[in-house]
C-alpha positions in Angstrom: 61.6 23.0 21.4 63.7 19.9 22.1 62.1 16.6 21.5 62.5 13.2 23.1 62.7 10.5 20.5 62.1 6.8 21.0 60.9 3.8 19.0 57.3 5.0 19.1 58.0 8.3 17.5 58.5 11.9 18.7 56.7 13.1 21.8 56.8 16.6 23.4 58.3 16.9 26.9 55.7 19.5 27.7 56.0 19.1 31.5 59.8 19.0 31.5 61.4 20.8 28.6 61.0 24.6 28.4 59.3 26.5 25.7 61.4 27.3 22.6 60.8 31.1 23.1 62.8 31.0 26.4 65.4 28.8 24.8 66.7 25.6 26.2 68.1 26.9 29.5 64.9 28.1 31.2 63.9 24.6 32.1 66.8 24.3 34.6 64.8 25.5 37.5 62.4 22.6 37.1 65.3 20.2 36.7 66.8 21.5 40.0 63.4 20.8 41.7 63.1 17.4 40.2 66.7 16.5 41.1 66.3 17.7 44.6 63.3 15.5 45.0 64.4 12.4 43.2 68.2 12.1 43.1 70.1 11.6 46.4 73.4 11.4 44.5 72.9 14.7 42.7 71.7 16.3 45.9 74.9 15.2 47.6 77.0 16.7 44.9 75.2 20.0 45.2 75.6 20.1 49.0 79.4 19.6 48.6 79.4 22.7 46.4 81.2 21.1 43.6 79.1 23.0 41.0 75.9 25.0 40.7 73.2 24.7 38.1 73.0 27.7 35.9 69.9 29.8 35.8 68.8 32.6 33.5 70.8 35.8 34.2 73.6 34.2 36.0 75.8 33.3 33.0 78.4 35.6 31.4 78.7 33.3 28.4 76.4 32.7 25.4 74.4 29.8 26.5 72.8 29.1 23.2 76.2 28.8 21.6 77.1 26.3 24.5 74.0 24.3 23.9 74.6 24.1 20.2 78.2 22.8 20.7 77.0 20.3 23.3 74.3 19.0 21.0 76.9 18.5 18.2 80.0 17.4 20.3 78.4 15.9 23.5 80.4 18.0 25.9 81.4 21.7 26.5 84.0 23.4 28.8 85.0 27.1 28.9 86.5 29.6 31.4 85.3 33.2 31.6 87.2 36.3 32.7 86.4 35.7 36.3 88.1 32.3 36.2 84.7 30.5 36.2 84.5 27.3 34.4 81.3 26.7 32.4 80.4 23.1 31.7 77.9 21.5 29.4 76.8 17.9 28.9 74.3 16.3 26.6 71.0 14.9 27.9 70.1 11.8 25.9 67.0 9.7 25.3 67.0 5.9 25.5 68.3 5.6 21.9 71.3 7.9 22.7 70.0 10.8 20.7 70.8 14.3 22.2 67.6 15.9 23.4 68.9 18.6 25.7 71.8 20.2 27.5 72.9 20.2 31.2 74.6 23.6 31.8 76.5 24.4 35.0 79.5 26.4 36.2 82.2 26.2 38.9 83.0 29.5 40.5 86.0 28.0 42.3 88.1 26.0 40.0 88.9 22.6 41.5 92.3 21.1 41.0 91.0 17.9 39.4 89.3 18.8 36.2 88.7 15.1 35.3 86.6 14.7 38.4 84.5 17.8 37.3 84.1 16.3 33.9 83.0 12.9 35.3 80.6 14.4 37.8 79.1 16.6 35.1 78.7 13.7 32.8 77.3 11.6 35.7 74.9 14.4 36.4 73.8 14.6 32.8 73.3 10.8 32.7 71.2 10.9 35.8 69.1 13.6 34.3 68.8 11.6 31.0 67.6 8.6 33.0 65.2 10.7 35.0 63.8 12.3 31.8 63.4 8.8 30.2 61.7 7.6 33.4 59.3 10.5 33.4 58.6 10.0 29.7 58.0 6.3 30.2 55.6 6.9 33.1 53.7 9.5 31.2 53.5 7.3 28.1 52.4 4.4 30.2 49.8 6.5 31.8 48.6 7.7 28.4 48.4 4.1 27.2 46.4 3.1 30.3 44.0 5.9 29.8 43.6 5.0 26.1 43.1 1.4 27.0 40.5 2.3 29.6 38.7 4.5 27.1 38.8 1.7 24.5 37.3 -0.7 27.1 34.6 1.8 28.0 33.7 2.5 24.4 33.7 -1.2 23.5 32.2 -2.2 26.9 34.9 -4.8 27.1 37.0 -5.4 30.1 40.0 -7.7 30.8 40.6 -10.2 33.5 43.5 -12.3 34.7 43.8 -15.1 37.3 47.1 -16.4 38.6 46.6 -20.0 39.7 49.9 -20.1 41.7 49.0 -17.3 44.1 45.3 -17.0 43.5 45.5 -13.4 42.6 42.8 -12.0 40.3 42.9 -8.8 38.2 39.8 -7.1 36.9 40.0 -4.0 34.6 38.0 -0.9 35.3 35.4 -1.8 32.7 34.6 -5.1 34.3 33.8 -3.2 37.5 31.6 -0.9 35.5 29.8 -3.8 33.9 29.2 -5.3 37.3 28.0 -2.0 38.6 30.7 -2.0 41.4 33.4 0.5 42.4 36.9 -0.3 41.3 38.1 -0.7 44.9 35.7 -3.5 45.5 37.3 -6.9 46.2 35.7 -9.3 43.7 36.6 -12.9 43.8 36.0 -15.4 41.0 33.3 -17.1 43.1 31.5 -13.8 43.7 31.8 -12.9 40.0 30.1 -16.2 39.1 27.1 -15.3 41.3 26.3 -12.3 39.0 25.3 -14.7 36.2 21.7 -15.8 35.9 21.1 -18.9 38.0 20.7 -21.2 35.0 24.0 -19.8 33.5 26.2 -20.4 36.6 26.8 -24.1 36.0 27.8 -23.3 32.5 30.5 -20.6 33.3 31.8 -22.7 36.3 32.3 -25.8 34.1 33.9 -23.7 31.4 36.4 -22.1 33.9 37.2 -25.5 35.4 38.0 -26.9 32.0 40.5 -24.1 31.5 42.4 -25.4 34.6 41.8 -29.1 34.2 41.9 -29.5 30.4 43.5 -26.3 29.3 40.6 -25.6 27.0 39.5 -22.0 26.1 36.0 -20.9 26.2 33.9 -18.2 24.5 30.3 -17.9 25.9 27.3 -15.6 25.7 25.4 -15.6 29.0 22.7 -13.9 30.8 23.9 -11.7 33.6 22.6 -9.4 36.3 24.6 -6.4 37.6 24.8 -5.2 41.2 21.6 -3.1 40.7 19.7 -6.1 39.3 19.8 -4.9 35.7 19.5 -7.7 33.3 22.4 -7.8 30.8 24.0 -10.1 28.3 27.8 -10.6 28.4 30.3 -12.4 26.2 33.1 -13.8 28.3 36.2 -15.6 27.0 38.9 -17.5 28.9 42.4 -18.6 27.6 44.9 -20.7 29.6 48.7 -19.9 29.8 51.1 -22.8 30.3 54.6 -23.1 31.8 57.4 -25.0 30.3 56.1 -28.3 31.7 52.6 -27.7 30.1 50.9 -26.8 33.4 48.3 -24.0 33.5 49.8 -21.2 35.5 47.5 -18.3 34.4 44.1 -17.7 32.8 43.1 -14.4 31.1 40.3 -13.3 29.0 37.8 -10.6 27.9 34.5 -9.6 29.5 32.2 -7.8 27.1 28.8 -6.2 27.7 26.8 -7.3 24.6 23.3 -6.3 25.9 22.6 -3.9 23.1 23.8 -6.2 20.4 21.9 -9.1 22.0 18.7 -7.1 22.3 19.2 -5.9 18.7 19.8 -9.5 17.7 16.9 -10.7 19.6 14.8 -7.9 18.2 15.9 -8.8 14.7 15.3 -12.5 15.3 11.9 -11.7 16.8 11.0 -9.6 13.8 12.3 -12.3 11.5 10.3 -14.9 13.4 7.3 -12.6 13.3 7.7 -12.0 9.6 8.2 -15.7 9.0 5.1 -16.4 11.1 3.2 -13.9 9.0 4.5 -15.4 5.8 3.6 -18.9 7.0 0.1 -17.8 8.0 -1.0 -15.8 4.9 -2.8 -17.6 2.1 -0.1 -16.8 -0.4 3.1 -18.8 -1.1 6.3 -16.7 -1.0 9.3 -17.9 -3.0 12.7 -16.3 -3.4 14.9 -17.4 -6.3 18.3 -16.3 -7.4 19.3 -15.3 -11.0 19.9 -19.0 -11.7 16.3 -19.9 -10.8 17.3 -21.7 -7.6 14.9 -21.4 -4.7 16.7 -19.8 -1.8 13.7 -19.3 0.5 10.1 -20.4 0.8 7.4 -20.1 3.4 5.3 -23.0 4.8 2.4 -22.0 2.6 4.6 -22.7 -0.5 5.4 -26.2 0.8 1.8 -27.0 1.5 0.5 -25.5 -1.7 2.9 -27.5 -3.9 2.9 -30.6 -1.7 6.6 -30.6 -0.7 8.4 -31.2 2.6 10.1 -28.3 4.4 13.6 -29.1 3.0 12.6 -30.2 -0.5 12.2 -26.9 -2.2 15.2 -25.0 -0.9 18.1 -25.4 -3.4 15.8 -26.8 -6.1 15.2 -25.1 -9.4 11.9 -23.2 -9.6 11.1 -25.1 -12.8 10.1 -27.9 -10.5 6.9 -26.0 -9.9 6.0 -25.4 -13.5 4.3 -27.6 -16.1 5.6 -27.9 -19.6 6.4 -25.9 -21.8 6.9 -23.2 -19.1 9.4 -25.3 -17.2 11.7 -25.8 -20.2 11.5 -22.1 -21.2 12.0 -20.5 -17.8 15.8 -20.2 -17.8 15.4 -18.5 -21.2 13.0 -16.0 -19.7 15.4 -15.1 -16.9 18.4 -14.8 -19.3 16.3 -12.6 -21.7 15.2 -10.3 -18.8 18.7 -9.9 -17.4 20.0 -9.1 -20.9 17.2 -6.7 -22.0 15.7 -5.7 -18.7 12.3 -6.3 -20.4 9.7 -8.7 -19.0 6.0 -9.2 -19.1 5.7 -10.3 -15.6 8.0 -8.3 -13.3 5.8 -6.0 -11.3 2.7 -7.3 -13.0 0.4 -10.0 -11.6 -0.5 -12.7 -14.1 -2.5 -15.9 -14.1 -0.3 -18.9 -15.0 -0.5 -22.7 -14.6 1.5 -24.3 -11.8 2.2 -28.0 -11.0 2.1 -29.7 -7.6 4.4 -32.5 -6.6 1.8 -35.1 -7.5 1.6 -33.7 -11.0 -1.7 -31.9 -10.5 -1.9 -28.7 -12.6 -3.7 -25.7 -11.1 -4.1 -22.0 -11.8 -2.1 -19.6 -9.9 -1.8 -15.8 -9.7 1.9 -14.8 -9.7 3.3 -11.4 -8.8 7.1 -11.1 -9.2 9.4 -8.4 -8.0 13.1 -7.9 -8.3 15.4 -7.0 -5.4 19.1 -6.8 -4.5 20.6 -8.5 -1.5 24.3 -8.5 -0.7 24.9 -7.0 -4.2 23.2 -10.0 -5.9 19.9 -9.9 -7.8 17.1 -12.1 -6.5 13.4 -12.4 -7.4 10.6 -12.6 -4.9 7.4 -14.3 -6.1 4.0 -14.1 -4.4 1.8 -17.0 -5.5 -1.9 -17.4 -4.9 -3.8 -20.6 -5.7 -6.8 -19.3 -7.5 -8.3 -22.7 -8.4 -10.9 -22.3 -5.6 -11.6 -18.7 -6.7 -12.1 -19.8 -10.3 -14.5 -22.5 -9.0 -16.3 -19.9 -6.9 -16.4 -17.5 -9.8 -18.0 -20.2 -11.9 -20.5 -20.8 -9.2 -21.2 -17.1 -8.9 -21.3 -16.9 -12.7 -23.9 -19.6 -12.8 -26.0 -18.0 -10.1 -25.7 -14.6 -11.8 -26.6 -15.8 -15.3 -28.8 -18.8 -14.7 -32.5 -18.9 -13.8 -32.9 -20.9 -10.6 -36.4 -22.2 -11.6 -35.9 -23.4 -15.2 -32.1 -23.8 -15.3 -32.0 -21.7 -18.4 -29.6 -18.7 -18.9 -31.4 -15.6 -17.6 -32.0 -12.2 -19.1 -28.6 -10.8 -18.0 -26.8 -13.5 -20.0 -29.2 -12.9 -22.9 -28.2 -9.2 -22.9 -24.5 -10.2 -23.1 -25.1 -12.7 -25.9 -27.5 -10.5 -27.8 -25.2 -7.4 -27.8 -22.3 -9.5 -29.0 -24.5 -10.9 -31.8 -25.7 -7.4 -32.7 -22.1 -6.2 -32.9 -21.3 -9.1 -35.3 -24.4 -8.4 -37.4 -23.5 -4.7 -37.7 -20.0 -5.6 -39.0 -21.5 -7.9 -41.6 -24.5 -5.7 -42.4 -27.1 -8.3 -41.4 -30.2 -8.7 -39.3 -31.0 -10.8 -36.2 -34.1 -12.7 -35.3 -35.7 -12.8 -31.8 -38.9 -14.1 -30.4 -40.7 -13.4 -27.1 -42.9 -16.2 -25.9 -45.4 -15.2 -23.2 -47.5 -17.7 -21.3 -51.2 -16.7 -21.4 -53.1 -16.3 -18.1 -50.1 -17.5 -15.9 -51.2 -15.3 -13.0 -54.6 -17.1 -13.0 -52.8 -20.5 -13.0 -50.7 -19.4 -10.0 -53.8 -18.3 -8.1 -55.4 -21.7 -8.8 -52.5 -24.1 -8.2 -50.0 -22.1 -6.3 -46.6 -20.6 -7.1 -44.8 -23.8 -6.5 -46.8 -25.6 -9.2 -46.4 -22.4 -11.3 -42.6 -22.8 -11.2 -42.9 -26.5 -12.1 -45.1 -25.5 -15.0 -42.6 -23.0 -16.3 -39.7 -25.5 -15.9 -41.7 -28.1 -17.8 -42.6 -25.7 -20.6 -39.0 -24.6 -20.9 -37.8 -28.2 -21.2 -40.5 -28.9 -23.8 -39.6 -25.9 -25.9 -35.8 -26.6 -25.6 -36.4 -30.1 -27.0 -38.2 -28.9 -30.1 -36.6 -25.7 -31.2 -33.9 -25.7 -33.9 -30.3 -25.9 -32.8 -29.5 -22.4 -33.9 -32.0 -21.0 -31.5 -31.2 -20.4 -27.8 -33.9 -20.0 -25.2 -33.5 -17.6 -22.2 -35.8 -17.0 -19.2 -37.1 -13.4 -19.6 -39.7 -12.6 -17.1 -41.7 -14.7 -14.6 -44.1 -15.9 -17.4 -42.1 -15.4 -20.6 -39.0 -16.6 -22.5 -36.8 -15.0 -25.2 -35.5 -17.0 -28.1 -32.5 -15.8 -30.1 -31.2 -17.2 -33.3 -27.4 -17.3 -33.7 -27.9 -17.2 -37.5 -27.6 -13.8 -39.2 -30.0 -12.9 -42.0 -29.2 -10.9 -45.1 -31.9 -8.3 -45.8 -32.7 -9.7 -49.2 -33.4 -13.2 -47.8 -35.9 -12.0 -45.2 -39.6 -12.9 -45.5 -42.5 -13.7 -43.2 -42.5 -17.2 -44.5 -39.0 -17.7 -43.2 -40.2 -17.9 -39.7 -43.4 -19.9 -40.1 -41.6 -23.1 -39.0 -40.5 -21.7 -35.7 -43.9 -20.2 -35.2 -45.7 -23.6 -35.5 -43.0 -25.2 -33.4 -43.4 -22.8 -30.5 -47.2 -22.7 -30.6 -47.7 -26.4 -30.8 -50.3 -27.2 -28.0 -48.2 -30.2 -27.0 -45.6 -27.9 -25.5 -48.2 -26.6 -23.0 -49.8 -29.9 -21.7 -48.8 -30.2 -18.1 -49.3 -32.9 -15.4 -50.4 -30.9 -12.4 -51.4 -32.9 -9.3 -52.1 -35.9 -11.4 -54.3 -33.9 -13.8 -53.6 -32.8 -17.3 -53.7 -29.0 -17.6 -53.3 -27.1 -20.8 -51.8 -23.7 -21.0 -51.4 -21.4 -24.0 -48.9 -18.8 -25.2 -48.6 -15.8 -27.4 -45.4 -15.1 -29.4 -44.0 -11.8 -30.6 -41.4 -12.1 -33.3 -39.0 -9.5 -34.7 -36.3 -9.2 -37.3 -34.0 -6.3 -36.3 -31.3 -4.4 -38.0 -28.7 -3.7 -35.2 -27.3 -0.8 -37.3 -30.6 1.0 -36.6 -31.7 -0.3 -33.2 -30.0 -0.4 -29.8 -30.4 -3.3 -27.5 -33.0 -1.4 -25.5 -35.0 -0.6 -28.7 -34.9 -4.3 -29.7 -36.5 -5.2 -26.5 -39.1 -2.5 -27.1 -39.9 -4.0 -30.5 -40.3 -7.5 -29.0 -42.6 -6.2 -26.2 -44.7 -4.4 -28.8 -44.9 -7.6 -30.9 -45.9 -9.6 -27.8 -48.6 -7.0 -27.0 -50.1 -7.2 -30.4 -49.8 -11.1 -30.4 -51.8 -11.3 -27.1 -54.6 -9.5 -28.7 -55.1 -12.7 -30.7 -54.5 -15.0 -27.7 -54.5 -17.8 -27.1 -51.8 -18.9 -29.4 -51.5 -15.5 -30.9 -48.5 -14.6 -33.1 -47.3 -11.3 -34.5 -44.1 -10.7 -36.5 -42.4 -7.4 -37.0 -40.2 -6.9 -40.0 -38.8 -3.8 -41.6 -42.2 -2.9 -43.1 -43.9 -3.2 -39.7 -41.3 -1.0 -38.0 -43.0 2.1 -39.3 -46.1 1.3 -37.2 -43.8 0.5 -34.2 -41.9 3.7 -34.6 -45.3 5.5 -34.6 -46.2 3.7 -31.5 -43.0 4.8 -29.8 -43.4 8.4 -30.9 -46.9 8.5 -29.5 -45.8 6.9 -26.2 -43.0 9.5 -26.0 -45.5 12.4 -26.5 -47.7 10.9 -23.8 -44.9 10.8 -21.3 -45.3 14.6 -21.0 -49.0 15.1 -21.2 -48.8 18.8 -20.1 -46.9 19.5 -23.4 -49.4 17.7 -25.7 -50.8 19.9 -28.4 -53.6 19.4 -30.9 -56.2 17.9 -28.6 -59.8 18.7 -29.4 -63.4 17.5 -28.6 -65.9 16.4 -31.1 -69.5 15.7 -30.1 -71.7 12.9 -31.5 -75.5 13.6 -31.3 -77.8 11.1 -29.6 -81.4 10.9 -30.9 -84.5 9.4 -29.4 -87.1 7.2 -31.0 -88.9 10.3 -32.4 -85.8 11.6 -34.1 -85.3 14.4 -31.7 -81.7 15.5 -30.7 -81.7 14.5 -27.1 -78.1 14.5 -26.0 -74.5 14.0 -27.2 -71.2 12.2 -26.3 -67.9 14.1 -26.0 -65.3 12.3 -28.1 -61.6 13.1 -27.8 -59.5 13.7 -31.0 -55.8 14.4 -31.4 -54.2 16.0 -34.4 -50.5 16.5 -33.7 -48.6 19.0 -35.7 -45.9 16.5 -36.6 -47.7 13.2 -36.6 -51.0 14.3 -37.9 -54.2 12.6 -36.8 -53.8 10.1 -34.0 -56.7 7.7 -33.5 -58.1 7.2 -30.0 -57.5 3.5 -30.5 -53.8 4.3 -30.7 -53.3 6.7 -27.8 -56.0 5.9 -25.3 -54.5 2.5 -24.3 -51.1 4.0 -24.0 -52.3 6.9 -21.9 -54.0 4.4 -19.6 -50.7 2.6 -19.2 -48.5 5.6 -18.4 -51.2 7.5 -16.4 -51.2 10.3 -18.9 -55.0 9.6 -19.0 -55.4 11.4 -15.7 -54.2 14.7 -16.9 -55.8 14.3 -20.3 -59.1 13.2 -18.7 -59.2 16.3 -16.6 -58.7 18.5 -19.7 -61.7 16.7 -21.3 -63.8 17.3 -18.2 -63.0 21.0 -18.1 -63.5 21.5 -21.9 -66.8 19.5 -21.8 -68.0 21.7 -18.9 -67.1 24.8 -20.8 -69.0 23.5 -23.8 -72.1 22.8 -21.7 -71.8 26.3 -20.2 -71.8 27.7 -23.8 -74.9 25.6 -24.6 -76.7 26.8 -21.5 -75.9 30.4 -22.3 -77.5 29.9 -25.8 -80.6 28.2 -24.3 -79.8 24.7 -25.3 -80.5 22.0 -22.6 -78.7 19.0 -24.0 -77.0 16.5 -21.8 -73.3 15.7 -22.5 -71.8 12.3 -21.9 -68.1 12.4 -20.7 -65.9 9.3 -20.8 -63.9 8.8 -17.6 -61.2 6.2 -17.2 -60.7 3.8 -14.3 -57.5 5.6 -13.4 -59.4 8.9 -13.0 -62.3 7.6 -11.0 -60.0 5.8 -8.5 -58.3 9.1 -7.7 -59.1 10.0 -4.0 -60.1 13.6 -5.0 -62.0 12.8 -8.2 -65.5 13.5 -6.9 -64.5 16.7 -5.1 -62.5 17.9 -8.1 -65.4 17.1 -10.5 -67.9 19.0 -8.4 -65.5 22.0 -8.0 -65.2 22.2 -11.8 -69.1 22.2 -12.2 -69.5 24.9 -9.6 -66.7 27.0 -11.1 -68.4 26.8 -14.5 -71.9 27.1 -13.1 -73.1 23.9 -14.7 -76.3 22.1 -13.9 -75.1 18.6 -12.7 -78.1 17.0 -14.3 -76.7 17.9 -17.7 -73.7 15.6 -17.1 -73.5 11.9 -17.9 -70.3 10.1 -16.9 -69.5 7.1 -19.1 -67.5 4.3 -17.5 -66.6 0.9 -18.7 -67.2 -2.4 -17.0 -63.4 -2.5 -16.3 -64.0 0.3 -13.8 -66.6 -1.7 -11.9 -64.2 -4.6 -11.2 -61.1 -2.6 -10.4 -62.1 -1.5 -6.9 -65.9 -1.7 -6.4 -65.8 -0.1 -2.9 -64.1 3.1 -4.1 -66.1 3.2 -7.3 -69.4 2.8 -5.5 -68.5 5.6 -3.0 -67.5 8.0 -5.8 -70.5 7.3 -7.9 -72.9 7.7 -5.0 -71.3 11.0 -4.0 -71.7 12.4 -7.5 -75.1 10.9 -8.1 -76.4 12.7 -5.0 -75.5 15.9 -6.9 -77.6 14.8 -9.9 -74.9 13.5 -12.1 -75.9 10.4 -14.0 -73.8 7.4 -15.0 -73.7 5.3 -18.1 -72.1 1.8 -18.6 -70.2 2.0 -21.9 -69.5 -1.0 -24.2 -71.8 -3.2 -22.1 -71.4 -6.9 -22.8 -67.7 -6.8 -23.7 -66.4 -6.9 -20.1 -66.9 -8.9 -16.9 -69.2 -6.9 -14.8 -71.5 -8.5 -12.2 -75.2 -8.0 -12.3 -75.1 -7.6 -8.5 -72.7 -4.7 -9.0 -75.1 -3.1 -11.5 -78.0 -3.4 -9.2 -76.2 -1.7 -6.3 -74.8 1.2 -8.3 -76.6 4.3 -9.5 -76.7 3.4 -13.2 -78.8 5.6 -15.5 -77.8 4.3 -18.9 -76.5 1.1 -20.5 -74.9 1.4 -23.9 -74.9 -1.5 -26.3 -71.5 -1.8 -27.9 -71.2 -1.4 -31.7 -69.7 -5.0 -31.8 -73.2 -6.4 -31.1 -75.0 -3.8 -33.3 -73.0 -4.8 -36.3 -74.7 -8.3 -36.1 -78.0 -6.7 -37.0 -78.2 -7.1 -40.7 -82.0 -6.7 -41.4 -85.3 -5.7 -39.9 -87.0 -9.0 -40.4 -89.4 -9.4 -37.5 -88.8 -13.2 -37.5 -85.1 -12.5 -37.0 -83.8 -12.0 -33.4 -80.5 -11.1 -31.9 -80.4 -12.6 -28.5 -77.5 -10.6 -27.0 -78.9 -7.3 -28.1 -82.4 -8.2 -26.9 -81.0 -9.4 -23.6 -79.1 -6.1 -23.0 -82.2 -4.1 -23.8 -84.3 -6.2 -21.4 -81.7 -5.9 -18.7 -81.7 -2.1 -19.0 -85.4 -2.1 -18.5 -85.1 -4.4 -15.5 -82.5 -2.0 -14.0 -84.6 1.0 -14.8 -81.9 2.4 -17.0 -82.1 4.0 -20.4 -80.7 1.8 -23.2 -78.4 3.5 -25.7 -77.3 1.9 -29.0 -74.0 3.2 -30.4 -72.6 2.6 -33.8 -76.0 2.5 -35.6 -75.2 2.8 -39.3 -78.3 1.5 -41.1 -82.0 2.0 -41.1 -82.6 -1.7 -40.4 -80.5 -1.5 -37.3 -82.4 1.5 -36.1 -85.8 0.0 -36.7 -84.9 -3.3 -35.1 -83.6 -1.6 -32.0 -86.6 0.7 -31.8 -89.0 -2.2 -32.1 -87.3 -4.1 -29.3 -87.4 -1.2 -26.8 -84.1 0.8 -27.2 -84.4 4.5 -26.2 -81.5 6.5 -27.6 -79.2 6.1 -30.7 -76.0 7.4 -32.0 -74.0 6.5 -35.1 -73.2 7.5 -38.6 -76.8 6.7 -39.6 -77.8 9.9 -37.6 -74.6 12.0 -37.6 -70.9 11.8 -37.5 -69.1 13.4 -34.6 -69.1 17.2 -34.9 -66.4 19.6 -33.8 -67.1 21.9 -31.0 -67.0 25.0 -33.2 -69.6 23.5 -35.6 -71.9 21.9 -33.1 -73.6 25.1 -32.0 -74.5 26.0 -35.6 -75.7 22.4 -36.1 -78.0 22.8 -33.1 -79.3 26.1 -34.3 -80.3 24.6 -37.7 -81.9 21.5 -36.3 -82.9 22.7 -32.8 -85.4 20.3 -31.4 -86.2 19.2 -34.9 -87.1 15.7 -35.9 -84.5 13.9 -38.0 -85.9 12.7 -41.3 -85.7 9.1 -40.6 
């Protein structure tokens, strides 16, 4: 295929030159058509019949050979057998290169061969010019299409204005941006009206400066197209001058930058939003480069450190650090960049910071590393935690300080005590604690009010704090008690009870408890439990248990009671804990039994007996009622144990009835039992189930029962009394019962407590024991039988008998007898008189 070559390279003459498969001569038909249409000169030549263009099949010569010679020599001439001259001339491009062949023949040989040569050459030249024209037009058309596509893609059009003739040129893209068809006549004045109203003066002034001052412009303006769509355009204008320096033409670009502008506005809006967020959070944000220079900071940072908006940017971050951190900071950065190891990158830390005025405050710094434009930078988030620390201190004080006394509270005691216990364990030593409990504080509050009660506790706390040794710390424990902890540790070999006598006398000094209440001096008292504990053997909870136990024992000697527990006393405490643990599951208790202590009348006859509870545990052995009954009362195990006693006692009475014995049996019932709402109905059901005569039952209750809830107790007693059950007041004279209560209740017996019986030392008729006599006389006045318990001597018996007592029990007559032996005991001494 023949090529047309010019300065821009090689282009195919696809619409002019024939395909290579048909060789170079097949394109002649098209050339003839083009020549007929465009060349008058060549048309004239053809009409005169000077020569005819060759077509395929008309030649008797080898056209490819002709073409090859023409391309190499520029011209060809040959005659065939028919006397026909065949001519060939080169077709050239603008650079003179051969690009094709014009082949023709002359059937009638003219006389002037030079003329034929000139005409053929002229013909070839015209074709060359025509081919060059066609190529130029096609190339220009391609360039224009390409330019149009570039403008469409870039959304950039071109404009030109000729000031001499007022002609204006707009490219296709400008029409597209305006939303107008390309045939629309658009004047500069009309074009200006497409700008937003506030932008029109700007573009008008800029265009006028091009003319008047020859100044170019480059503007970004708001714009509305023909359809009213809001756009943003970038327009430029450049002047062109003539040789005298006068502006003769202006040209420029017109670019639709709506997308870029919206993107820019979106980015700016996001940046503004982010900046607004950063400026309104409570944290300061700083960005520094690898040299420690601050490149960005938010408003919070300026405010936090006390600098103006432009003071921090460009400054070294060391400006915000106190010494020695400021001097060492550059070394920190260098070390990190060298080793990539840091103790702060990605980890929040509390560090000191410095304000512009020199004030040092605590900050929480979180530092992250990032890359921007290929450079390392560090972003720091800083929180001023000085207020938080202050608030934490306030919360700390609230959490660990007693609001009434100002002392550290129990929660803080727990922290301090456990730390001291850990230290003592490491050093194999003991700790000393005391629990001081104000006696009868509830009575004080009832009399003077809780406000005065708080004032009293505060005053007592101050008094004690002023007198205790420095190595003791006092803590508020409960509403009416304090704990004291010694920070000294004690070696086991140095411990003795005498070691703590001084602190005992210091705490129980009556001066500590003299109070001024409503202009009156009021004296309170206290009981103190003391304990030396080995932390290696006791947990914090068990230490508290030891103290509580010591307090409980001390209060038995109140007021001003004191009880100290050391290693030797821990055996008793451990036994106390073990018993308490067994009582926590009363249904699993084993080893309970009943013993019965006979009661005799004045004639020595066995009249009745009292059921006494005994406990012989398989592991702990015999457990005294004095040990377990109070504990059972505290944890309510007495309810289940008491029911067992009732059922066993009724079974025993049934056994006696079946054998013909008509003894009455006294059963001890606790306050917890009798206050149960179903006690009376349950008791009656037990009697009926066993078939027991109710008159054989005596229920013993203490004076404590009477003052617990008199209304409930009275109702229960009346219900049972109606069935024939009798009631006895046990340990009379040791409680706080009211004579009015005794008068209203169905009381059948009053028992004189052994405490008063022990006072009777002889049977001297001149000797009297007022309390014993008063109880006997009171029993008579109430119409009740008087029973003396704990009678252990003949003199006691005779004195009681002489003063009117009715029944007796005690070791003088008989020890308590087990259930299995009591029947045989009855059979041997049935209705017999005791030898007294």
